[in-house]
C-alpha positions as CSV (number, residue, x, y, z in Angstrom):
1,M,45.0,-34.8,77.6
2,N,45.6,-37.8,75.4
3,N,41.9,-37.8,74.4
4,E,42.0,-34.1,73.6
5,L,45.1,-34.6,71.4
6,L,43.4,-37.5,69.6
7,M,40.3,-35.5,69.1
8,A,42.3,-32.5,67.7
9,V,44.2,-34.7,65.3
10,A,40.9,-36.4,64.2
11,A,39.2,-33.0,63.7
12,S,42.3,-31.7,61.7
13,I,42.3,-34.8,59.5
14,T,38.5,-34.5,58.9
15,A,38.8,-30.8,58.1
16,F,41.7,-31.4,55.8
17,G,39.6,-34.2,54.0
18,V,36.6,-31.8,53.6
19,L,38.9,-29.1,52.3
20,I,40.4,-31.5,49.7
21,A,36.9,-32.7,48.7
22,A,35.8,-29.1,48.2
23,M,38.8,-28.3,46.1
24,V,38.2,-31.4,43.9
25,A,34.6,-30.3,43.5
26,V,35.6,-26.8,42.5
27,Y,38.2,-28.2,40.1
28,R,35.6,-30.4,38.4
29,I,33.2,-27.5,38.0
30,A,36.0,-25.3,36.7
31,K,37.0,-28.1,34.2
32,R,33.4,-28.3,32.9
33,V,33.2,-24.6,32.5
34,D,36.5,-24.5,30.7
35,D,35.4,-27.4,28.4
36,A,32.2,-25.6,27.6
37,L,33.7,-22.1,27.2
38,G,37.3,-22.8,26.4
39,I,39.0,-24.0,23.3
40,D,37.7,-27.1,21.6
41,K,39.7,-30.0,20.1
42,D,40.2,-28.0,16.9
43,G,41.6,-25.1,18.7
44,R,38.6,-22.8,18.3
45,S,37.2,-20.7,21.1
46,V,33.6,-20.0,21.9
47,A,33.8,-16.6,20.2
48,D,35.2,-18.3,17.0
49,R,32.4,-20.9,17.0
50,L,29.7,-18.3,17.6
51,G,31.2,-16.1,14.9
52,R,30.8,-18.9,12.4
53,V,27.2,-19.4,13.4
54,E,26.5,-15.7,13.3
55,H,28.0,-15.6,9.8
56,Q,25.2,-18.0,8.6
57,L,22.3,-15.9,9.9
58,W,22.7,-12.8,7.6
59,E,22.9,-12.6,3.9
60,N,26.4,-12.4,2.5
61,G,26.2,-13.1,-1.2
62,G,25.1,-16.7,-1.5
63,S,27.0,-18.8,1.0
64,S,24.9,-18.2,4.1
65,L,21.9,-20.1,5.4
66,A,19.8,-16.9,4.9
67,D,20.8,-16.7,1.3
68,R,19.9,-20.3,0.6
69,V,16.5,-19.9,2.3
70,N,15.8,-16.8,0.2
71,N,16.8,-18.7,-2.9
72,I,14.5,-21.5,-2.1
73,E,11.7,-19.1,-1.4
74,N,12.2,-17.4,-4.8
75,H,12.1,-20.8,-6.6
76,V,8.9,-21.8,-4.7
77,I,7.2,-18.5,-5.8
78,K,8.3,-19.1,-9.4
79,V,7.1,-22.7,-9.4
80,S,3.8,-21.7,-7.7
81,S,3.1,-19.0,-10.4
82,Q,3.9,-21.5,-13.1
83,L,1.4,-24.0,-11.6
84,D,-1.2,-21.3,-11.4
85,I,-0.8,-20.6,-15.1
86,I,-1.0,-24.4,-15.9
87,R,-4.1,-24.8,-13.8
88,D,-5.8,-21.8,-15.4
89,L,-5.0,-23.1,-18.9
90,T,-6.2,-26.6,-18.0
91,I,-9.5,-25.3,-16.5
92,G,-9.9,-23.1,-19.6
93,L,-9.4,-26.1,-21.9
94,Q,-11.9,-28.1,-19.9
95,K,-14.5,-25.3,-20.2
96,V,-13.9,-25.1,-24.0
97,Q,-14.2,-28.9,-24.4
98,T,-17.4,-29.0,-22.4
99,R,-18.9,-26.3,-24.6
100,E,-17.8,-28.1,-27.8
101,M,-19.3,-31.4,-26.5
102,K,-22.6,-29.7,-25.9
103,I,-22.5,-28.2,-29.4
104,V,-21.7,-31.6,-30.9
105,E,-24.4,-33.4,-28.9
106,S,-27.0,-30.9,-30.1
107,L,-25.9,-31.4,-33.7
108,E,-26.0,-35.2,-33.4
109,R,-29.5,-35.2,-31.8
110,P,-32.2,-35.0,-34.3
111,A,-34.5,-32.1,-34.0
112,P,-37.8,-32.9,-32.2
113,R,-40.7,-33.4,-34.6
114,T,-43.8,-31.4,-34.3
115,R,-47.2,-32.9,-35.2
116,K,-49.3,-31.2,-37.5
117,K,-52.8,-30.6,-36.3
118,K,-55.5,-32.1,-38.3
119,S,-58.1,-29.7,-39.3
120,S,-61.6,-30.9,-38.8
């Protein structure tokens, strides 16, 4: 009976140890979940933090990320159209200069001489 009592005590201690280990594991998991979903060091909850992120996703009059992206897009379109105008003017000037150069070259070149045929 002494062995049976010793085995029962050992089994009880082992079961108690396993139960304590399981409780510690559950506590650690609960602590991680609470840290992730609970209140952060500034006292904000997940809902508060997501609300701030959501605020940035839609236009609201200038302070959101969407407003800033739209503003940049409008500036890019404006600069792009100005570059197109400058490119067209530059290409047009090059064509005019090329035509003028051809005219000047033709004026500077003496006209070809034609030989008179001798009559026999």
